[in-house]
TORKOL-4160 file (C-alpha; in steps of 0.2 Angstrom, whole numbers, padded with zeros to 4 digits, m for minus):
436
<pt num="1" X="m0490" Y="m0068" Z="m0516"/>
<pt num="2" X="m0472" Y="m0058" Z="m0514"/>
<pt num="3" X="m0459" Y="m0071" Z="m0509"/>
<pt num="4" X="m0452" Y="m0065" Z="m0493"/>
<pt num="5" X="m0434" Y="m0068" Z="m0495"/>
<pt num="6" X="m0423" Y="m0075" Z="m0482"/>
<pt num="7" X="m0413" Y="m0058" Z="m0480"/>
<pt num="8" X="m0421" Y="m0041" Z="m0483"/>
<pt num="9" X="m0409" Y="m0026" Z="m0484"/>
<pt num="10" X="m0410" Y="m0008" Z="m0484"/>
<pt num="11" X="m0404" Y="m0002" Z="m0499"/>
<pt num="12" X="m0401" Y="0019" Z="m0500"/>
<pt num="13" X="m0399" Y="0026" Z="m0517"/>
<pt num="14" X="m0380" Y="0034" Z="m0519"/>
<pt num="15" X="m0379" Y="0052" Z="m0528"/>
<pt num="16" X="m0366" Y="0066" Z="m0527"/>
<pt num="17" X="m0365" Y="0085" Z="m0531"/>
<pt num="18" X="m0349" Y="0089" Z="m0536"/>
<pt num="19" X="m0355" Y="0108" Z="m0535"/>
<pt num="20" X="m0361" Y="0108" Z="m0519"/>
<pt num="21" X="m0351" Y="0119" Z="m0505"/>
<pt num="22" X="m0354" Y="0107" Z="m0489"/>
<pt num="23" X="m0349" Y="0089" Z="m0485"/>
<pt num="24" X="m0364" Y="0076" Z="m0489"/>
<pt num="25" X="m0369" Y="0065" Z="m0476"/>
<pt num="26" X="m0361" Y="0047" Z="m0475"/>
<pt num="27" X="m0368" Y="0037" Z="m0486"/>
<pt num="28" X="m0380" Y="0022" Z="m0472"/>
<pt num="29" X="m0373" Y="0005" Z="m0470"/>
<pt num="30" X="m0385" Y="m0010" Z="m0479"/>
<pt num="31" X="m0394" Y="m0016" Z="m0464"/>
<pt num="32" X="m0398" Y="m0037" Z="m0465"/>
<pt num="33" X="m0414" Y="m0040" Z="m0459"/>
<pt num="34" X="m0419" Y="m0057" Z="m0452"/>
<pt num="35" X="m0436" Y="m0062" Z="m0455"/>
<pt num="36" X="m0439" Y="m0067" Z="m0437"/>
<pt num="37" X="m0442" Y="m0089" Z="m0439"/>
<pt num="38" X="m0458" Y="m0097" Z="m0432"/>
<pt num="39" X="m0462" Y="m0110" Z="m0424"/>
<pt num="40" X="m0476" Y="m0125" Z="m0432"/>
<pt num="41" X="m0479" Y="m0107" Z="m0445"/>
<pt num="42" X="m0487" Y="m0097" Z="m0431"/>
<pt num="43" X="m0495" Y="m0079" Z="m0432"/>
<pt num="44" X="m0496" Y="m0065" Z="m0450"/>
<pt num="45" X="m0513" Y="m0069" Z="m0449"/>
<pt num="46" X="m0526" Y="m0058" Z="m0442"/>
<pt num="47" X="m0535" Y="m0060" Z="m0422"/>
<pt num="48" X="m0549" Y="m0067" Z="m0429"/>
<pt num="49" X="m0538" Y="m0083" Z="m0430"/>
<pt num="50" X="m0534" Y="m0082" Z="m0411"/>
<pt num="51" X="m0547" Y="m0096" Z="m0401"/>
<pt num="52" X="m0553" Y="m0091" Z="m0384"/>
<pt num="53" X="m0545" Y="m0097" Z="m0368"/>
<pt num="54" X="m0561" Y="m0106" Z="m0364"/>
<pt num="55" X="m0566" Y="m0116" Z="m0379"/>
<pt num="56" X="m0582" Y="m0120" Z="m0382"/>
<pt num="57" X="m0590" Y="m0136" Z="m0373"/>
<pt num="58" X="m0588" Y="m0150" Z="m0388"/>
<pt num="59" X="m0585" Y="m0149" Z="m0405"/>
<pt num="60" X="m0593" Y="m0145" Z="m0420"/>
<pt num="61" X="m0600" Y="m0127" Z="m0411"/>
<pt num="62" X="m0595" Y="m0111" Z="m0420"/>
<pt num="63" X="m0582" Y="m0096" Z="m0411"/>
<pt num="64" X="m0585" Y="m0083" Z="m0420"/>
<pt num="65" X="m0588" Y="m0078" Z="m0441"/>
<pt num="66" X="m0584" Y="m0063" Z="m0451"/>
<pt num="67" X="m0588" Y="m0058" Z="m0468"/>
<pt num="68" X="m0572" Y="m0059" Z="m0478"/>
<pt num="69" X="m0567" Y="m0043" Z="m0487"/>
<pt num="70" X="m0555" Y="m0038" Z="m0498"/>
<pt num="71" X="m0552" Y="m0054" Z="m0510"/>
<pt num="72" X="m0557" Y="m0058" Z="m0527"/>
<pt num="73" X="m0571" Y="m0069" Z="m0522"/>
<pt num="74" X="m0579" Y="m0081" Z="m0537"/>
<pt num="75" X="m0591" Y="m0070" Z="m0548"/>
<pt num="76" X="m0607" Y="m0083" Z="m0544"/>
<pt num="77" X="m0602" Y="m0078" Z="m0524"/>
<pt num="78" X="m0614" Y="m0067" Z="m0514"/>
<pt num="79" X="m0607" Y="m0067" Z="m0497"/>
<pt num="80" X="m0591" Y="m0075" Z="m0491"/>
<pt num="81" X="m0586" Y="m0078" Z="m0472"/>
<pt num="82" X="m0573" Y="m0084" Z="m0461"/>
<pt num="83" X="m0577" Y="m0096" Z="m0448"/>
<pt num="84" X="m0569" Y="m0102" Z="m0432"/>
<pt num="85" X="m0574" Y="m0117" Z="m0423"/>
<pt num="86" X="m0569" Y="m0130" Z="m0411"/>
<pt num="87" X="m0564" Y="m0148" Z="m0416"/>
<pt num="88" X="m0554" Y="m0162" Z="m0409"/>
<pt num="89" X="m0537" Y="m0164" Z="m0412"/>
<pt num="90" X="m0532" Y="m0179" Z="m0424"/>
<pt num="91" X="m0515" Y="m0184" Z="m0417"/>
<pt num="92" X="m0513" Y="m0193" Z="m0399"/>
<pt num="93" X="m0526" Y="m0190" Z="m0388"/>
<pt num="94" X="m0543" Y="m0182" Z="m0395"/>
<pt num="95" X="m0538" Y="m0164" Z="m0385"/>
<pt num="96" X="m0552" Y="m0149" Z="m0390"/>
<pt num="97" X="m0543" Y="m0138" Z="m0404"/>
<pt num="98" X="m0548" Y="m0125" Z="m0416"/>
<pt num="99" X="m0549" Y="m0121" Z="m0432"/>
<pt num="100" X="m0553" Y="m0111" Z="m0446"/>
<pt num="101" X="m0564" Y="m0109" Z="m0464"/>
<pt num="102" X="m0572" Y="m0102" Z="m0472"/>
<pt num="103" X="m0590" Y="m0103" Z="m0480"/>
<pt num="104" X="m0596" Y="m0095" Z="m0498"/>
<pt num="105" X="m0616" Y="m0096" Z="m0499"/>
<pt num="106" X="m0619" Y="m0091" Z="m0518"/>
<pt num="107" X="m0630" Y="m0077" Z="m0526"/>
<pt num="108" X="m0650" Y="m0075" Z="m0524"/>
<pt num="109" X="m0661" Y="m0083" Z="m0513"/>
<pt num="110" X="m0657" Y="m0098" Z="m0502"/>
<pt num="111" X="m0668" Y="m0114" Z="m0510"/>
<pt num="112" X="m0680" Y="m0122" Z="m0498"/>
<pt num="113" X="m0672" Y="m0131" Z="m0485"/>
<pt num="114" X="m0656" Y="m0122" Z="m0489"/>
<pt num="115" X="m0642" Y="m0124" Z="m0501"/>
<pt num="116" X="m0632" Y="m0138" Z="m0503"/>
<pt num="117" X="m0617" Y="m0139" Z="m0497"/>
<pt num="118" X="m0598" Y="m0145" Z="m0506"/>
<pt num="119" X="m0587" Y="m0148" Z="m0490"/>
<pt num="120" X="m0572" Y="m0141" Z="m0502"/>
<pt num="121" X="m0555" Y="m0150" Z="m0495"/>
<pt num="122" X="m0540" Y="m0140" Z="m0501"/>
<pt num="123" X="m0524" Y="m0147" Z="m0509"/>
<pt num="124" X="m0507" Y="m0141" Z="m0505"/>
<pt num="125" X="m0504" Y="m0122" Z="m0499"/>
<pt num="126" X="m0491" Y="m0124" Z="m0485"/>
<pt num="127" X="m0487" Y="m0127" Z="m0465"/>
<pt num="128" X="m0488" Y="m0108" Z="m0461"/>
<pt num="129" X="m0504" Y="m0099" Z="m0455"/>
<pt num="130" X="m0501" Y="m0088" Z="m0469"/>
<pt num="131" X="m0507" Y="m0101" Z="m0481"/>
<pt num="132" X="m0525" Y="m0104" Z="m0476"/>
<pt num="133" X="m0535" Y="m0103" Z="m0489"/>
<pt num="134" X="m0547" Y="m0092" Z="m0478"/>
<pt num="135" X="m0534" Y="m0079" Z="m0477"/>
<pt num="136" X="m0522" Y="m0081" Z="m0492"/>
<pt num="137" X="m0540" Y="m0081" Z="m0501"/>
<pt num="138" X="m0542" Y="m0089" Z="m0517"/>
<pt num="139" X="m0529" Y="m0093" Z="m0533"/>
<pt num="140" X="m0535" Y="m0092" Z="m0550"/>
<pt num="141" X="m0537" Y="m0111" Z="m0554"/>
<pt num="142" X="m0549" Y="m0114" Z="m0537"/>
<pt num="143" X="m0557" Y="m0099" Z="m0540"/>
<pt num="144" X="m0565" Y="m0105" Z="m0555"/>
<pt num="145" X="m0567" Y="m0124" Z="m0549"/>
<pt num="146" X="m0577" Y="m0116" Z="m0533"/>
<pt num="147" X="m0590" Y="m0106" Z="m0546"/>
<pt num="148" X="m0594" Y="m0121" Z="m0554"/>
<pt num="149" X="m0602" Y="m0127" Z="m0539"/>
<pt num="150" X="m0610" Y="m0110" Z="m0533"/>
<pt num="151" X="m0616" Y="m0110" Z="m0552"/>
<pt num="152" X="m0623" Y="m0127" Z="m0549"/>
<pt num="153" X="m0631" Y="m0122" Z="m0534"/>
<pt num="154" X="m0621" Y="m0128" Z="m0518"/>
<pt num="155" X="m0614" Y="m0117" Z="m0503"/>
<pt num="156" X="m0598" Y="m0122" Z="m0500"/>
<pt num="157" X="m0590" Y="m0122" Z="m0482"/>
<pt num="158" X="m0572" Y="m0126" Z="m0482"/>
<pt num="159" X="m0558" Y="m0129" Z="m0467"/>
<pt num="160" X="m0544" Y="m0124" Z="m0467"/>
<pt num="161" X="m0537" Y="m0137" Z="m0457"/>
<pt num="162" X="m0531" Y="m0141" Z="m0441"/>
<pt num="163" X="m0515" Y="m0131" Z="m0436"/>
<pt num="164" X="m0519" Y="m0120" Z="m0454"/>
<pt num="165" X="m0522" Y="m0102" Z="m0448"/>
<pt num="166" X="m0524" Y="m0107" Z="m0429"/>
<pt num="167" X="m0509" Y="m0110" Z="m0419"/>
<pt num="168" X="m0499" Y="m0127" Z="m0418"/>
<pt num="169" X="m0492" Y="m0138" Z="m0430"/>
<pt num="170" X="m0503" Y="m0142" Z="m0445"/>
<pt num="171" X="m0503" Y="m0161" Z="m0448"/>
<pt num="172" X="m0501" Y="m0162" Z="m0468"/>
<pt num="173" X="m0506" Y="m0178" Z="m0478"/>
<pt num="174" X="m0513" Y="m0185" Z="m0461"/>
<pt num="175" X="m0531" Y="m0187" Z="m0465"/>
<pt num="176" X="m0539" Y="m0187" Z="m0446"/>
<pt num="177" X="m0536" Y="m0172" Z="m0443"/>
<pt num="178" X="m0541" Y="m0167" Z="m0459"/>
<pt num="179" X="m0556" Y="m0176" Z="m0456"/>
<pt num="180" X="m0559" Y="m0171" Z="m0440"/>
<pt num="181" X="m0557" Y="m0153" Z="m0444"/>
<pt num="182" X="m0571" Y="m0157" Z="m0458"/>
<pt num="183" X="m0585" Y="m0163" Z="m0454"/>
<pt num="184" X="m0584" Y="m0152" Z="m0439"/>
<pt num="185" X="m0584" Y="m0138" Z="m0450"/>
<pt num="186" X="m0601" Y="m0147" Z="m0456"/>
<pt num="187" X="m0610" Y="m0149" Z="m0441"/>
<pt num="188" X="m0603" Y="m0128" Z="m0435"/>
<pt num="189" X="m0610" Y="m0123" Z="m0451"/>
<pt num="190" X="m0627" Y="m0129" Z="m0449"/>
<pt num="191" X="m0629" Y="m0124" Z="m0434"/>
<pt num="192" X="m0625" Y="m0106" Z="m0436"/>
<pt num="193" X="m0634" Y="m0106" Z="m0453"/>
<pt num="194" X="m0650" Y="m0117" Z="m0452"/>
<pt num="195" X="m0661" Y="m0112" Z="m0466"/>
<pt num="196" X="m0648" Y="m0107" Z="m0475"/>
<pt num="197" X="m0638" Y="m0122" Z="m0477"/>
<pt num="198" X="m0645" Y="m0139" Z="m0479"/>
<pt num="199" X="m0640" Y="m0156" Z="m0471"/>
<pt num="200" X="m0636" Y="m0163" Z="m0489"/>
<pt num="201" X="m0616" Y="m0165" Z="m0494"/>
<pt num="202" X="m0603" Y="m0169" Z="m0506"/>
<pt num="203" X="m0585" Y="m0169" Z="m0499"/>
<pt num="204" X="m0576" Y="m0163" Z="m0512"/>
<pt num="205" X="m0557" Y="m0162" Z="m0515"/>
<pt num="206" X="m0539" Y="m0158" Z="m0524"/>
<pt num="207" X="m0522" Y="m0165" Z="m0521"/>
<pt num="208" X="m0520" Y="m0165" Z="m0504"/>
<pt num="209" X="m0537" Y="m0161" Z="m0503"/>
<pt num="210" X="m0541" Y="m0176" Z="m0514"/>
<pt num="211" X="m0535" Y="m0190" Z="m0500"/>
<pt num="212" X="m0544" Y="m0179" Z="m0487"/>
<pt num="213" X="m0559" Y="m0179" Z="m0496"/>
<pt num="214" X="m0559" Y="m0197" Z="m0497"/>
<pt num="215" X="m0553" Y="m0199" Z="m0480"/>
<pt num="216" X="m0567" Y="m0189" Z="m0472"/>
<pt num="217" X="m0577" Y="m0200" Z="m0483"/>
<pt num="218" X="m0573" Y="m0215" Z="m0474"/>
<pt num="219" X="m0572" Y="m0206" Z="m0457"/>
<pt num="220" X="m0591" Y="m0199" Z="m0457"/>
<pt num="221" X="m0603" Y="m0213" Z="m0454"/>
<pt num="222" X="m0593" Y="m0218" Z="m0440"/>
<pt num="223" X="m0588" Y="m0201" Z="m0434"/>
<pt num="224" X="m0603" Y="m0188" Z="m0438"/>
<pt num="225" X="m0618" Y="m0201" Z="m0445"/>
<pt num="226" X="m0629" Y="m0185" Z="m0439"/>
<pt num="227" X="m0621" Y="m0177" Z="m0455"/>
<pt num="228" X="m0630" Y="m0182" Z="m0472"/>
<pt num="229" X="m0614" Y="m0185" Z="m0485"/>
<pt num="230" X="m0621" Y="m0192" Z="m0502"/>
<pt num="231" X="m0604" Y="m0192" Z="m0510"/>
<pt num="232" X="m0585" Y="m0189" Z="m0512"/>
<pt num="233" X="m0577" Y="m0180" Z="m0527"/>
<pt num="234" X="m0558" Y="m0182" Z="m0527"/>
<pt num="235" X="m0545" Y="m0177" Z="m0539"/>
<pt num="236" X="m0528" Y="m0178" Z="m0539"/>
<pt num="237" X="m0529" Y="m0188" Z="m0527"/>
<pt num="238" X="m0514" Y="m0192" Z="m0514"/>
<pt num="239" X="m0519" Y="m0204" Z="m0499"/>
<pt num="240" X="m0515" Y="m0225" Z="m0496"/>
<pt num="241" X="m0527" Y="m0239" Z="m0491"/>
<pt num="242" X="m0522" Y="m0254" Z="m0480"/>
<pt num="243" X="m0525" Y="m0265" Z="m0495"/>
<pt num="244" X="m0528" Y="m0287" Z="m0491"/>
<pt num="245" X="m0516" Y="m0297" Z="m0499"/>
<pt num="246" X="m0523" Y="m0307" Z="m0516"/>
<pt num="247" X="m0534" Y="m0293" Z="m0523"/>
<pt num="248" X="m0543" Y="m0294" Z="m0539"/>
<pt num="249" X="m0534" Y="m0277" Z="m0544"/>
<pt num="250" X="m0515" Y="m0278" Z="m0540"/>
<pt num="251" X="m0508" Y="m0264" Z="m0532"/>
<pt num="252" X="m0493" Y="m0259" Z="m0545"/>
<pt num="253" X="m0476" Y="m0247" Z="m0541"/>
<pt num="254" X="m0478" Y="m0233" Z="m0536"/>
<pt num="255" X="m0467" Y="m0219" Z="m0545"/>
<pt num="256" X="m0462" Y="m0204" Z="m0541"/>
<pt num="257" X="m0465" Y="m0191" Z="m0554"/>
<pt num="258" X="m0458" Y="m0174" Z="m0546"/>
<pt num="259" X="m0445" Y="m0163" Z="m0547"/>
<pt num="260" X="m0430" Y="m0165" Z="m0536"/>
<pt num="261" X="m0434" Y="m0148" Z="m0529"/>
<pt num="262" X="m0449" Y="m0150" Z="m0529"/>
<pt num="263" X="m0449" Y="m0168" Z="m0518"/>
<pt num="264" X="m0438" Y="m0156" Z="m0506"/>
<pt num="265" X="m0453" Y="m0144" Z="m0503"/>
<pt num="266" X="m0464" Y="m0157" Z="m0502"/>
<pt num="267" X="m0451" Y="m0166" Z="m0490"/>
<pt num="268" X="m0450" Y="m0149" Z="m0478"/>
<pt num="269" X="m0468" Y="m0150" Z="m0476"/>
<pt num="270" X="m0469" Y="m0164" Z="m0473"/>
<pt num="271" X="m0456" Y="m0165" Z="m0459"/>
<pt num="272" X="m0462" Y="m0148" Z="m0453"/>
<pt num="273" X="m0481" Y="m0151" Z="m0452"/>
<pt num="274" X="m0486" Y="m0168" Z="m0448"/>
<pt num="275" X="m0468" Y="m0173" Z="m0442"/>
<pt num="276" X="m0468" Y="m0162" Z="m0431"/>
<pt num="277" X="m0486" Y="m0163" Z="m0424"/>
<pt num="278" X="m0481" Y="m0186" Z="m0424"/>
<pt num="279" X="m0465" Y="m0178" Z="m0413"/>
<pt num="280" X="m0469" Y="m0163" Z="m0404"/>
<pt num="281" X="m0453" Y="m0168" Z="m0393"/>
<pt num="282" X="m0443" Y="m0166" Z="m0405"/>
<pt num="283" X="m0431" Y="m0156" Z="m0414"/>
<pt num="284" X="m0433" Y="m0157" Z="m0431"/>
<pt num="285" X="m0419" Y="m0148" Z="m0438"/>
<pt num="286" X="m0406" Y="m0159" Z="m0433"/>
<pt num="287" X="m0409" Y="m0170" Z="m0445"/>
<pt num="288" X="m0405" Y="m0155" Z="m0459"/>
<pt num="289" X="m0392" Y="m0149" Z="m0468"/>
<pt num="290" X="m0386" Y="m0128" Z="m0468"/>
<pt num="291" X="m0396" Y="m0130" Z="m0483"/>
<pt num="292" X="m0413" Y="m0140" Z="m0472"/>
<pt num="293" X="m0413" Y="m0126" Z="m0460"/>
<pt num="294" X="m0413" Y="m0112" Z="m0471"/>
<pt num="295" X="m0427" Y="m0121" Z="m0481"/>
<pt num="296" X="m0436" Y="m0127" Z="m0463"/>
<pt num="297" X="m0438" Y="m0106" Z="m0458"/>
<pt num="298" X="m0444" Y="m0105" Z="m0475"/>
<pt num="299" X="m0454" Y="m0118" Z="m0475"/>
<pt num="300" X="m0464" Y="m0109" Z="m0457"/>
<pt num="301" X="m0466" Y="m0090" Z="m0466"/>
<pt num="302" X="m0470" Y="m0093" Z="m0484"/>
<pt num="303" X="m0480" Y="m0105" Z="m0492"/>
<pt num="304" X="m0480" Y="m0121" Z="m0508"/>
<pt num="305" X="m0476" Y="m0109" Z="m0522"/>
<pt num="306" X="m0461" Y="m0100" Z="m0513"/>
<pt num="307" X="m0454" Y="m0114" Z="m0509"/>
<pt num="308" X="m0454" Y="m0120" Z="m0527"/>
<pt num="309" X="m0447" Y="m0104" Z="m0532"/>
<pt num="310" X="m0434" Y="m0103" Z="m0518"/>
<pt num="311" X="m0430" Y="m0124" Z="m0519"/>
<pt num="312" X="m0426" Y="m0121" Z="m0537"/>
<pt num="313" X="m0415" Y="m0105" Z="m0535"/>
<pt num="314" X="m0404" Y="m0113" Z="m0522"/>
<pt num="315" X="m0403" Y="m0131" Z="m0530"/>
<pt num="316" X="m0412" Y="m0139" Z="m0515"/>
<pt num="317" X="m0415" Y="m0158" Z="m0514"/>
<pt num="318" X="m0421" Y="m0172" Z="m0502"/>
<pt num="319" X="m0404" Y="m0175" Z="m0504"/>
<pt num="320" X="m0394" Y="m0162" Z="m0499"/>
<pt num="321" X="m0407" Y="m0156" Z="m0486"/>
<pt num="322" X="m0408" Y="m0169" Z="m0476"/>
<pt num="323" X="m0397" Y="m0179" Z="m0466"/>
<pt num="324" X="m0395" Y="m0197" Z="m0462"/>
<pt num="325" X="m0408" Y="m0207" Z="m0456"/>
<pt num="326" X="m0424" Y="m0200" Z="m0452"/>
<pt num="327" X="m0433" Y="m0214" Z="m0446"/>
<pt num="328" X="m0436" Y="m0209" Z="m0428"/>
<pt num="329" X="m0447" Y="m0191" Z="m0437"/>
<pt num="330" X="m0455" Y="m0204" Z="m0447"/>
<pt num="331" X="m0461" Y="m0218" Z="m0434"/>
<pt num="332" X="m0482" Y="m0217" Z="m0434"/>
<pt num="333" X="m0484" Y="m0208" Z="m0451"/>
<pt num="334" X="m0486" Y="m0223" Z="m0464"/>
<pt num="335" X="m0501" Y="m0226" Z="m0449"/>
<pt num="336" X="m0508" Y="m0207" Z="m0450"/>
<pt num="337" X="m0508" Y="m0207" Z="m0468"/>
<pt num="338" X="m0515" Y="m0224" Z="m0473"/>
<pt num="339" X="m0532" Y="m0226" Z="m0473"/>
<pt num="340" X="m0537" Y="m0244" Z="m0463"/>
<pt num="341" X="m0547" Y="m0251" Z="m0479"/>
<pt num="342" X="m0555" Y="m0244" Z="m0494"/>
<pt num="343" X="m0574" Y="m0246" Z="m0492"/>
<pt num="344" X="m0581" Y="m0230" Z="m0491"/>
<pt num="345" X="m0601" Y="m0231" Z="m0488"/>
<pt num="346" X="m0605" Y="m0219" Z="m0503"/>
<pt num="347" X="m0603" Y="m0216" Z="m0523"/>
<pt num="348" X="m0584" Y="m0209" Z="m0526"/>
<pt num="349" X="m0577" Y="m0200" Z="m0543"/>
<pt num="350" X="m0562" Y="m0200" Z="m0545"/>
<pt num="351" X="m0554" Y="m0188" Z="m0559"/>
<pt num="352" X="m0535" Y="m0190" Z="m0564"/>
<pt num="353" X="m0525" Y="m0180" Z="m0575"/>
<pt num="354" X="m0514" Y="m0191" Z="m0587"/>
<pt num="355" X="m0500" Y="m0180" Z="m0585"/>
<pt num="356" X="m0500" Y="m0177" Z="m0569"/>
<pt num="357" X="m0481" Y="m0178" Z="m0565"/>
<pt num="358" X="m0484" Y="m0172" Z="m0547"/>
<pt num="359" X="m0496" Y="m0184" Z="m0538"/>
<pt num="360" X="m0495" Y="m0196" Z="m0552"/>
<pt num="361" X="m0505" Y="m0208" Z="m0561"/>
<pt num="362" X="m0502" Y="m0224" Z="m0552"/>
<pt num="363" X="m0505" Y="m0219" Z="m0535"/>
<pt num="364" X="m0522" Y="m0215" Z="m0543"/>
<pt num="365" X="m0525" Y="m0230" Z="m0549"/>
<pt num="366" X="m0518" Y="m0239" Z="m0533"/>
<pt num="367" X="m0531" Y="m0233" Z="m0523"/>
<pt num="368" X="m0546" Y="m0232" Z="m0536"/>
<pt num="369" X="m0542" Y="m0250" Z="m0538"/>
<pt num="370" X="m0542" Y="m0251" Z="m0517"/>
<pt num="371" X="m0558" Y="m0243" Z="m0518"/>
<pt num="372" X="m0567" Y="m0254" Z="m0530"/>
<pt num="373" X="m0559" Y="m0273" Z="m0524"/>
<pt num="374" X="m0568" Y="m0265" Z="m0506"/>
<pt num="375" X="m0586" Y="m0261" Z="m0514"/>
<pt num="376" X="m0583" Y="m0244" Z="m0514"/>
<pt num="377" X="m0593" Y="m0237" Z="m0530"/>
<pt num="378" X="m0582" Y="m0228" Z="m0538"/>
<pt num="379" X="m0583" Y="m0219" Z="m0555"/>
<pt num="380" X="m0565" Y="m0216" Z="m0561"/>
<pt num="381" X="m0562" Y="m0204" Z="m0575"/>
<pt num="382" X="m0545" Y="m0202" Z="m0584"/>
<pt num="383" X="m0542" Y="m0185" Z="m0595"/>
<pt num="384" X="m0527" Y="m0184" Z="m0609"/>
<pt num="385" X="m0512" Y="m0175" Z="m0607"/>
<pt num="386" X="m0518" Y="m0165" Z="m0593"/>
<pt num="387" X="m0510" Y="m0161" Z="m0578"/>
<pt num="388" X="m0513" Y="m0161" Z="m0558"/>
<pt num="389" X="m0516" Y="m0143" Z="m0559"/>
<pt num="390" X="m0525" Y="m0144" Z="m0577"/>
<pt num="391" X="m0540" Y="m0158" Z="m0573"/>
<pt num="392" X="m0548" Y="m0150" Z="m0559"/>
<pt num="393" X="m0558" Y="m0137" Z="m0570"/>
<pt num="394" X="m0561" Y="m0148" Z="m0585"/>
<pt num="395" X="m0563" Y="m0164" Z="m0572"/>
<pt num="396" X="m0579" Y="m0155" Z="m0568"/>
<pt num="397" X="m0588" Y="m0155" Z="m0581"/>
<pt num="398" X="m0591" Y="m0173" Z="m0575"/>
<pt num="399" X="m0592" Y="m0172" Z="m0557"/>
<pt num="400" X="m0604" Y="m0157" Z="m0556"/>
<pt num="401" X="m0617" Y="m0167" Z="m0565"/>
<pt num="402" X="m0610" Y="m0182" Z="m0553"/>
<pt num="403" X="m0616" Y="m0171" Z="m0538"/>
<pt num="404" X="m0632" Y="m0165" Z="m0543"/>
<pt num="405" X="m0636" Y="m0185" Z="m0546"/>
<pt num="406" X="m0635" Y="m0187" Z="m0532"/>
<pt num="407" X="m0643" Y="m0175" Z="m0524"/>
<pt num="408" X="m0658" Y="m0181" Z="m0534"/>
<pt num="409" X="m0657" Y="m0196" Z="m0527"/>
<pt num="410" X="m0648" Y="m0206" Z="m0541"/>
<pt num="411" X="m0634" Y="m0217" Z="m0536"/>
<pt num="412" X="m0620" Y="m0219" Z="m0548"/>
<pt num="413" X="m0616" Y="m0237" Z="m0552"/>
<pt num="414" X="m0596" Y="m0235" Z="m0555"/>
<pt num="415" X="m0587" Y="m0242" Z="m0569"/>
<pt num="416" X="m0574" Y="m0253" Z="m0558"/>
<pt num="417" X="m0579" Y="m0267" Z="m0570"/>
<pt num="418" X="m0568" Y="m0257" Z="m0584"/>
<pt num="419" X="m0553" Y="m0251" Z="m0576"/>
<pt num="420" X="m0535" Y="m0254" Z="m0580"/>
<pt num="421" X="m0516" Y="m0251" Z="m0572"/>
<pt num="422" X="m0508" Y="m0235" Z="m0579"/>
<pt num="423" X="m0490" Y="m0229" Z="m0575"/>
<pt num="424" X="m0486" Y="m0224" Z="m0589"/>
<pt num="425" X="m0484" Y="m0200" Z="m0587"/>
<pt num="426" X="m0492" Y="m0193" Z="m0605"/>
<pt num="427" X="m0486" Y="m0176" Z="m0610"/>
<pt num="428" X="m0496" Y="m0161" Z="m0604"/>
<pt num="429" X="m0507" Y="m0155" Z="m0619"/>
<pt num="430" X="m0502" Y="m0135" Z="m0626"/>
<pt num="431" X="m0517" Y="m0122" Z="m0625"/>
<pt num="432" X="m0526" Y="m0129" Z="m0609"/>
<pt num="433" X="m0528" Y="m0116" Z="m0596"/>
<pt num="434" X="m0519" Y="m0119" Z="m0579"/>
<pt num="435" X="m0512" Y="m0136" Z="m0589"/>
<pt num="436" X="m0493" Y="m0133" Z="m0583"/>
């Protein structure tokens, strides 16, 4: 994806012709073209993502679909379609909202009853509409990972999440907007493709999506009992649970391993996404320096990889991007981010790269420990020397068989009895693809 710099300069080449008898026109002056601001990161996508003025009544109804063309699909994909469907807001009052997403069908004829479903919950892409996976397409890591699930006989139903692709702010890292978006996308997809999709679902997510998958798994029994969610697979988990006092596995100190520039990128997404959603009346830029306002402008029209480049190139950190006390903006965020308890009524697989310097390892241990202490059957696999990105595809060697066993009615007991605290990051292994 091309990095959209803040200023685009129209330059003209200057040449001289010494033997020319007629005067040459004066060289054109360079003109600075300011990229327009996009409140909430809205815009830049096709008309498909614009919901109708009157939404269909009730959540989980399909508004429209279209075939995805011009994108490099996973090798085992037979067909991919964009979806636009109804859901409810996970922020404030449960108002109707439209959410976008996609469905990827495997090659071949569906089995009797239809393809079982992997509900893919994507990791951080940004808060701008152009960062919606159904619009942007697939990075090689995710394309390879989704291909593993397609090859195993699953269709992929993937939500972009509330406000990503569609109008309005994206409530970044908030489990209710993510969970409602995923569950209603599943309802709409099953209704639209009866007989092609089967109501047997495994929730699968990475990073932001790992937390989203756990939040969706926690919400599903109460919010969507009509959906047959068999289990949850989460890697590079970013989430917190409310933990009671005096648990069998005490929580350990949270680490913050990412670089200062990376922290600035994630920080601006949290402010522009979550805190804007929670406090729509606030001018979030009053809490930013001039550098911060520039970064805010970038976050509204570019995606995570470009934000990393931008914060690196301009030496941006949370200290020089934000000003003073941000507590007015932060009110309500911990509640919106933290799942009220850690008991999921389904088997859970968690994969953690022990060189994960983005999500860290201590908070992933904390999430596993909380679920184990709450009685959730957790299978926790650790991958020495693998990073946040590197662990994704390697973990499929364990998580795909885990999911296939759930389809057969086998419920793994998990390994909660053997888990031990980890907090020290390992060095990344060389020679492993995506292990950056």
